[in-house]
KEROKOL-569457 format. One record per residue (C-alpha): x, y, z; residue in three letters; chain. Coordinates in pm, 1 decimal, padded with zeros to 6 digits. Each point is the difference from the previous one (the first is absolute). Layout:
N
<dofi X="X" Y="Y" Z="Z" res="ALA" chain="A"/>
...
//
This chain:
202
<dofi X="35560.3" Y="-02028.6" Z="-17668.9" res="MET" chain="A"/>
<dofi X="00345.7" Y="00155.7" Z="-00007.8" res="ALA" chain="A"/>
<dofi X="00054.2" Y="00367.6" Z="00090.2" res="ILE" chain="A"/>
<dofi X="00262.0" Y="00179.2" Z="-00207.2" res="ILE" chain="A"/>
<dofi X="00140.4" Y="00332.2" Z="00126.5" res="ASN" chain="A"/>
<dofi X="00088.9" Y="00216.2" Z="-00295.5" res="LEU" chain="A"/>
<dofi X="00112.8" Y="00304.6" Z="00203.9" res="LEU" chain="A"/>
<dofi X="00373.7" Y="00072.0" Z="-00020.4" res="PRO" chain="A"/>
<dofi X="00202.3" Y="-00071.5" Z="00306.9" res="GLN" chain="A"/>
<dofi X="00150.2" Y="00304.3" Z="00169.5" res="LEU" chain="A"/>
<dofi X="00375.1" Y="00004.1" Z="00028.3" res="PRO" chain="A"/>
<dofi X="00134.4" Y="-00119.0" Z="00331.9" res="GLY" chain="A"/>
<dofi X="-00324.8" Y="-00153.3" Z="00113.2" res="LYS" chain="A"/>
<dofi X="-00123.2" Y="-00344.6" Z="-00029.8" res="THR" chain="A"/>
<dofi X="-00366.4" Y="-00069.4" Z="-00050.8" res="ARG" chain="A"/>
<dofi X="-00164.1" Y="-00214.9" Z="00256.4" res="SER" chain="A"/>
<dofi X="-00175.2" Y="-00283.2" Z="-00143.3" res="LYS" chain="A"/>
<dofi X="-00361.9" Y="-00062.2" Z="00098.9" res="THR" chain="A"/>
<dofi X="-00111.7" Y="-00353.0" Z="-00023.1" res="PRO" chain="A"/>
<dofi X="-00256.9" Y="-00064.1" Z="-00263.2" res="ALA" chain="A"/>
<dofi X="-00361.9" Y="00032.9" Z="00124.0" res="GLY" chain="A"/>
<dofi X="00090.8" Y="00203.8" Z="00317.1" res="LYS" chain="A"/>
<dofi X="-00046.4" Y="00370.4" Z="00070.5" res="LEU" chain="A"/>
<dofi X="00278.1" Y="00204.9" Z="00148.3" res="PRO" chain="A"/>
<dofi X="-00006.4" Y="00059.9" Z="00377.5" res="LYS" chain="A"/>
<dofi X="-00045.5" Y="00351.7" Z="00139.4" res="PHE" chain="A"/>
<dofi X="00186.5" Y="00096.2" Z="00315.6" res="SER" chain="A"/>
<dofi X="-00182.7" Y="00169.8" Z="00298.3" res="LEU" chain="A"/>
<dofi X="00101.9" Y="00350.8" Z="00104.4" res="PRO" chain="A"/>
<dofi X="00280.5" Y="00009.7" Z="00245.4" res="LYS" chain="A"/>
<dofi X="-00212.1" Y="00208.8" Z="00252.0" res="ASN" chain="A"/>
<dofi X="-00295.6" Y="-00229.0" Z="00071.8" res="LYS" chain="A"/>
<dofi X="-00175.9" Y="00269.9" Z="00204.3" res="LEU" chain="A"/>
<dofi X="-00095.2" Y="00168.1" Z="-00326.9" res="LEU" chain="A"/>
<dofi X="-00240.5" Y="-00286.8" Z="-00064.7" res="LEU" chain="A"/>
<dofi X="-00213.7" Y="00099.7" Z="00304.3" res="PHE" chain="A"/>
<dofi X="-00033.9" Y="00369.3" Z="-00092.2" res="VAL" chain="A"/>
<dofi X="-00299.4" Y="-00045.3" Z="-00236.6" res="PRO" chain="A"/>
<dofi X="-00174.8" Y="-00226.7" Z="00254.5" res="VAL" chain="A"/>
<dofi X="00054.9" Y="00255.9" Z="00277.6" res="ALA" chain="A"/>
<dofi X="-00136.7" Y="00276.0" Z="-00222.7" res="VAL" chain="A"/>
<dofi X="-00312.6" Y="-00205.3" Z="-00075.5" res="ILE" chain="A"/>
<dofi X="-00059.3" Y="-00070.2" Z="00370.7" res="PHE" chain="A"/>
<dofi X="00054.3" Y="00365.7" Z="00085.3" res="ALA" chain="A"/>
<dofi X="-00257.2" Y="00111.6" Z="-00259.6" res="ILE" chain="A"/>
<dofi X="-00248.4" Y="-00264.1" Z="00122.5" res="ALA" chain="A"/>
<dofi X="00053.0" Y="00114.2" Z="00360.7" res="GLY" chain="A"/>
<dofi X="-00062.0" Y="00363.2" Z="-00092.5" res="ILE" chain="A"/>
<dofi X="-00319.5" Y="-00093.1" Z="-00183.4" res="LYS" chain="A"/>
<dofi X="-00113.5" Y="-00210.1" Z="00298.2" res="LEU" chain="A"/>
<dofi X="00060.1" Y="00289.7" Z="00240.1" res="LEU" chain="A"/>
<dofi X="-00188.6" Y="00236.0" Z="-00228.5" res="ALA" chain="A"/>
<dofi X="-00288.9" Y="-00244.3" Z="-00026.2" res="LEU" chain="A"/>
<dofi X="-00007.3" Y="-00048.4" Z="00378.8" res="SER" chain="A"/>
<dofi X="-00007.6" Y="00375.9" Z="00050.7" res="HIS" chain="A"/>
<dofi X="-00285.1" Y="00030.9" Z="-00250.8" res="LEU" chain="A"/>
<dofi X="-00197.8" Y="-00274.3" Z="00174.5" res="VAL" chain="A"/>
<dofi X="00048.4" Y="00168.2" Z="00340.0" res="MET" chain="A"/>
<dofi X="-00110.1" Y="00334.3" Z="-00143.6" res="THR" chain="A"/>
<dofi X="-00312.8" Y="-00154.1" Z="-00154.0" res="LYS" chain="A"/>
<dofi X="-00081.2" Y="-00176.0" Z="00327.4" res="GLU" chain="A"/>
<dofi X="00036.6" Y="00323.1" Z="00196.0" res="ALA" chain="A"/>
<dofi X="-00229.3" Y="00172.0" Z="-00252.0" res="THR" chain="A"/>
<dofi X="-00254.7" Y="-00282.7" Z="00034.3" res="ARG" chain="A"/>
<dofi X="00001.8" Y="00023.2" Z="00381.1" res="VAL" chain="A"/>
<dofi X="-00045.2" Y="00376.4" Z="-00016.7" res="SER" chain="A"/>
<dofi X="-00290.7" Y="-00031.0" Z="-00244.5" res="LEU" chain="A"/>
<dofi X="-00159.9" Y="-00272.0" Z="00216.5" res="GLN" chain="A"/>
<dofi X="00012.7" Y="00231.0" Z="00302.7" res="LYS" chain="A"/>
<dofi X="-00165.9" Y="00274.9" Z="-00202.3" res="LYS" chain="A"/>
<dofi X="-00269.5" Y="-00242.8" Z="-00119.2" res="VAL" chain="A"/>
<dofi X="-00066.5" Y="-00112.9" Z="00358.3" res="ASP" chain="A"/>
<dofi X="-00022.6" Y="00362.1" Z="00113.3" res="SER" chain="A"/>
<dofi X="-00241.7" Y="00083.6" Z="-00282.2" res="LEU" chain="A"/>
<dofi X="-00213.5" Y="-00302.1" Z="00086.8" res="GLN" chain="A"/>
<dofi X="-00030.0" Y="00132.9" Z="00356.5" res="GLY" chain="A"/>
<dofi X="-00102.1" Y="00342.1" Z="-00130.0" res="VAL" chain="A"/>
<dofi X="-00249.6" Y="-00160.2" Z="-00240.4" res="TYR" chain="A"/>
<dofi X="-00154.9" Y="-00198.0" Z="00289.2" res="LYS" chain="A"/>
<dofi X="-00037.1" Y="00318.2" Z="00207.0" res="GLU" chain="A"/>
<dofi X="-00163.6" Y="00180.5" Z="-00293.7" res="ILE" chain="A"/>
<dofi X="-00236.5" Y="-00292.8" Z="-00057.7" res="LYS" chain="A"/>
<dofi X="-00095.3" Y="-00010.2" Z="00369.8" res="ASP" chain="A"/>
<dofi X="-00070.9" Y="00373.5" Z="-00002.6" res="LEU" chain="A"/>
<dofi X="-00202.0" Y="-00038.3" Z="-00319.4" res="SER" chain="A"/>
<dofi X="-00204.1" Y="-00282.1" Z="00153.3" res="ASP" chain="A"/>
<dofi X="-00066.5" Y="00206.6" Z="00311.8" res="LYS" chain="A"/>
<dofi X="-00104.5" Y="00295.8" Z="-00216.1" res="LYS" chain="A"/>
<dofi X="-00239.4" Y="-00220.3" Z="-00197.4" res="THR" chain="A"/>
<dofi X="-00142.7" Y="-00142.6" Z="00322.3" res="GLN" chain="A"/>
<dofi X="-00044.1" Y="00347.0" Z="00148.8" res="ALA" chain="A"/>
<dofi X="-00172.9" Y="00123.3" Z="-00316.0" res="GLN" chain="A"/>
<dofi X="-00231.0" Y="-00301.3" Z="00012.2" res="GLY" chain="A"/>
<dofi X="-00089.6" Y="00068.4" Z="00363.8" res="GLU" chain="A"/>
<dofi X="-00068.9" Y="00367.9" Z="-00075.6" res="VAL" chain="A"/>
<dofi X="-00225.8" Y="-00086.7" Z="-00293.7" res="SER" chain="A"/>
<dofi X="-00168.7" Y="-00267.3" Z="00213.1" res="PHE" chain="A"/>
<dofi X="-00095.3" Y="00244.1" Z="00275.7" res="PHE" chain="A"/>
<dofi X="-00091.5" Y="00270.4" Z="-00250.0" res="GLU" chain="A"/>
<dofi X="-00242.1" Y="-00232.5" Z="-00176.6" res="SER" chain="A"/>
<dofi X="-00137.5" Y="-00121.7" Z="00333.9" res="ALA" chain="A"/>
<dofi X="-00080.6" Y="00350.7" Z="00115.2" res="TYR" chain="A"/>
<dofi X="-00128.2" Y="00120.7" Z="-00338.9" res="LYS" chain="A"/>
<dofi X="-00289.0" Y="-00249.1" Z="-00002.9" res="ASN" chain="A"/>
<dofi X="-00218.5" Y="00236.9" Z="00203.6" res="ASN" chain="A"/>
<dofi X="-00004.7" Y="-00241.1" Z="00291.2" res="ILE" chain="A"/>
<dofi X="-00146.6" Y="00147.0" Z="00314.7" res="ALA" chain="A"/>
<dofi X="00267.8" Y="-00134.4" Z="00232.0" res="TRP" chain="A"/>
<dofi X="-00151.0" Y="00153.3" Z="00312.3" res="SER" chain="A"/>
<dofi X="-00316.4" Y="-00195.5" Z="-00075.4" res="GLU" chain="A"/>
<dofi X="00199.4" Y="-00321.6" Z="-00051.6" res="LYS" chain="A"/>
<dofi X="00187.7" Y="00043.7" Z="00327.4" res="LEU" chain="A"/>
<dofi X="-00326.7" Y="00064.2" Z="00183.5" res="GLU" chain="A"/>
<dofi X="-00144.6" Y="-00326.0" Z="-00137.3" res="SER" chain="A"/>
<dofi X="00317.5" Y="-00192.3" Z="00089.9" res="ILE" chain="A"/>
<dofi X="-00024.2" Y="00120.5" Z="00359.7" res="ASN" chain="A"/>
<dofi X="-00378.8" Y="-00040.8" Z="00031.3" res="ARG" chain="A"/>
<dofi X="-00013.6" Y="-00357.3" Z="-00128.4" res="LEU" chain="A"/>
<dofi X="00271.0" Y="-00144.0" Z="00229.9" res="ILE" chain="A"/>
<dofi X="-00122.7" Y="-00301.3" Z="00203.7" res="PRO" chain="A"/>
<dofi X="00045.9" Y="00003.6" Z="00377.0" res="GLN" chain="A"/>
<dofi X="00298.4" Y="-00241.0" Z="00005.4" res="GLN" chain="A"/>
<dofi X="00205.6" Y="00192.3" Z="-00261.3" res="ILE" chain="A"/>
<dofi X="00257.7" Y="00279.6" Z="00031.5" res="TRP" chain="A"/>
<dofi X="00164.0" Y="00158.5" Z="-00302.5" res="LEU" chain="A"/>
<dofi X="00377.5" Y="00057.5" Z="-00015.8" res="THR" chain="A"/>
<dofi X="00046.3" Y="00167.2" Z="-00341.9" res="SER" chain="A"/>
<dofi X="-00174.2" Y="00115.1" Z="-00319.1" res="ILE" chain="A"/>
<dofi X="00201.7" Y="00060.2" Z="-00318.4" res="SER" chain="A"/>
<dofi X="-00014.2" Y="00015.8" Z="-00378.9" res="LEU" chain="A"/>
<dofi X="00219.3" Y="-00264.4" Z="-00162.2" res="GLU" chain="A"/>
<dofi X="00069.9" Y="-00128.8" Z="-00347.7" res="ARG" chain="A"/>
<dofi X="-00058.2" Y="-00369.7" Z="-00065.2" res="GLN" chain="A"/>
<dofi X="00096.4" Y="-00104.4" Z="-00353.0" res="GLY" chain="A"/>
<dofi X="-00180.3" Y="00236.9" Z="-00237.0" res="ASN" chain="A"/>
<dofi X="-00271.5" Y="00076.7" Z="00254.2" res="GLY" chain="A"/>
<dofi X="-00036.5" Y="00238.3" Z="00292.8" res="ARG" chain="A"/>
<dofi X="-00117.8" Y="-00102.4" Z="00342.7" res="ASN" chain="A"/>
<dofi X="-00114.9" Y="00166.3" Z="00314.3" res="LEU" chain="A"/>
<dofi X="00168.6" Y="-00226.2" Z="00258.1" res="VAL" chain="A"/>
<dofi X="-00148.7" Y="-00026.9" Z="00347.4" res="ILE" chain="A"/>
<dofi X="00208.3" Y="-00170.0" Z="00270.3" res="ARG" chain="A"/>
<dofi X="-00117.2" Y="-00086.4" Z="00346.7" res="GLY" chain="A"/>
<dofi X="-00039.8" Y="-00258.2" Z="00277.1" res="ILE" chain="A"/>
<dofi X="-00290.3" Y="-00202.8" Z="00133.0" res="SER" chain="A"/>
<dofi X="-00007.8" Y="-00122.0" Z="00360.5" res="THR" chain="A"/>
<dofi X="-00190.4" Y="-00285.5" Z="00163.3" res="SER" chain="A"/>
<dofi X="00049.6" Y="-00309.7" Z="00209.4" res="PHE" chain="A"/>
<dofi X="-00140.3" Y="-00203.9" Z="-00290.2" res="ILE" chain="A"/>
<dofi X="00179.7" Y="-00006.3" Z="-00337.9" res="GLU" chain="A"/>
<dofi X="-00320.7" Y="-00060.1" Z="-00197.8" res="ALA" chain="A"/>
<dofi X="-00146.5" Y="00322.3" Z="00139.7" res="GLU" chain="A"/>
<dofi X="00302.7" Y="00198.4" Z="-00118.4" res="MET" chain="A"/>
<dofi X="-00027.2" Y="-00140.1" Z="-00353.0" res="ILE" chain="A"/>
<dofi X="-00374.6" Y="00067.3" Z="-00001.5" res="SER" chain="A"/>
<dofi X="00046.2" Y="00363.1" Z="00107.8" res="SER" chain="A"/>
<dofi X="00257.3" Y="00060.7" Z="-00278.4" res="ILE" chain="A"/>
<dofi X="-00217.0" Y="-00149.7" Z="-00276.9" res="THR" chain="A"/>
<dofi X="-00299.9" Y="00188.9" Z="00138.7" res="GLN" chain="A"/>
<dofi X="00192.5" Y="00327.0" Z="-00022.4" res="TYR" chain="A"/>
<dofi X="00097.8" Y="-00069.9" Z="-00361.7" res="ALA" chain="A"/>
<dofi X="-00364.0" Y="-00075.1" Z="-00091.4" res="ASP" chain="A"/>
<dofi X="-00123.1" Y="00317.7" Z="00166.7" res="ARG" chain="A"/>
<dofi X="00246.8" Y="00214.7" Z="-00193.8" res="LEU" chain="A"/>
<dofi X="-00081.8" Y="-00165.7" Z="-00332.9" res="GLU" chain="A"/>
<dofi X="-00376.1" Y="00037.1" Z="00049.3" res="LYS" chain="A"/>
<dofi X="00013.6" Y="00357.6" Z="00126.1" res="GLU" chain="A"/>
<dofi X="-00122.2" Y="00213.0" Z="-00293.5" res="SER" chain="A"/>
<dofi X="00199.3" Y="00313.2" Z="00084.4" res="SER" chain="A"/>
<dofi X="00318.3" Y="-00207.1" Z="00030.5" res="PHE" chain="A"/>
<dofi X="-00050.3" Y="-00269.4" Z="-00262.9" res="GLY" chain="A"/>
<dofi X="-00077.1" Y="00232.1" Z="-00295.7" res="LYS" chain="A"/>
<dofi X="00370.2" Y="00077.4" Z="-00043.8" res="ASN" chain="A"/>
<dofi X="00130.4" Y="-00353.2" Z="00062.8" res="PHE" chain="A"/>
<dofi X="-00038.1" Y="-00317.3" Z="-00203.8" res="GLU" chain="A"/>
<dofi X="00028.5" Y="-00238.1" Z="00293.6" res="ASP" chain="A"/>
<dofi X="00137.2" Y="-00042.9" Z="00351.5" res="VAL" chain="A"/>
<dofi X="00221.3" Y="-00304.2" Z="00056.8" res="LYS" chain="A"/>
<dofi X="00141.7" Y="-00144.1" Z="00319.2" res="VAL" chain="A"/>
<dofi X="00376.8" Y="-00037.9" Z="-00019.1" res="GLY" chain="A"/>
<dofi X="00246.2" Y="-00174.6" Z="00231.1" res="GLN" chain="A"/>
<dofi X="-00111.9" Y="-00096.3" Z="00350.2" res="LEU" chain="A"/>
<dofi X="00256.5" Y="-00054.1" Z="00275.5" res="GLN" chain="A"/>
<dofi X="-00082.4" Y="-00113.3" Z="00354.3" res="THR" chain="A"/>
<dofi X="00203.0" Y="00074.5" Z="00312.0" res="GLU" chain="A"/>
<dofi X="-00058.0" Y="-00023.1" Z="00374.0" res="LYS" chain="A"/>
<dofi X="00039.3" Y="00280.4" Z="00251.1" res="ARG" chain="A"/>
<dofi X="-00047.8" Y="-00134.8" Z="00349.8" res="GLY" chain="A"/>
<dofi X="-00335.9" Y="-00176.6" Z="00005.6" res="THR" chain="A"/>
<dofi X="-00129.5" Y="00195.8" Z="-00299.7" res="LEU" chain="A"/>
<dofi X="00015.4" Y="-00120.2" Z="-00359.8" res="ASN" chain="A"/>
<dofi X="00076.8" Y="00261.5" Z="-00263.7" res="ILE" chain="A"/>
<dofi X="-00042.8" Y="-00034.8" Z="-00377.0" res="MET" chain="A"/>
<dofi X="00173.4" Y="00244.9" Z="-00235.8" res="ASN" chain="A"/>
<dofi X="-00184.1" Y="00053.9" Z="-00329.5" res="PHE" chain="A"/>
<dofi X="00019.1" Y="00193.2" Z="-00325.3" res="VAL" chain="A"/>
<dofi X="-00293.0" Y="00111.7" Z="-00219.7" res="LEU" chain="A"/>
<dofi X="00057.4" Y="00095.0" Z="-00365.7" res="TYR" chain="A"/>
<dofi X="-00260.2" Y="00239.1" Z="-00142.6" res="CYS" chain="A"/>
<dofi X="00063.4" Y="00019.5" Z="-00375.7" res="LYS" chain="A"/>
<dofi X="-00067.5" Y="00340.7" Z="-00154.9" res="LEU" chain="A"/>
<dofi X="-00205.8" Y="00011.4" Z="-00318.4" res="ARG" chain="A"/>
//
């Protein structure tokens, strides 16, 4: 296809002829540094955005660390409050336990007299206390039995438990008397057996 230029030719100038099928060439600016200005601007903007984003991330991280410290502190306070609440509940339970134990019209002087009167010869008592065991209440008798023969010590302990259970003045306020843990030790030539009796209140 032939290209025909119909524009008039200016005086004193000759028209450069462009070969058919080719576009005219454009010359680069004389100052080539101008080509890098847009690229530099783009990198500068990207750098500013990156710095702003980094600052935002650091701020968020500092906020997170601060909040985590507050959460940890609150967890410690919550644990202290829970411990105090548990102790309060336990104390209230112990108070109600002893109140109910002493409101059952139990003649404790009579019980203590029976406990002392029924002791076998080989037995010495070390403590008497009221204790909670599960949902029940127990009069707990602790003591020691002494003998050169272990079978005699066991026999004296079971005999003591039977005497207490069968004693009418003692047994009317207790469901049963059970022998608890037995522990043997030796003191010189004498054998000693530590024992516990649980007398369950009705």
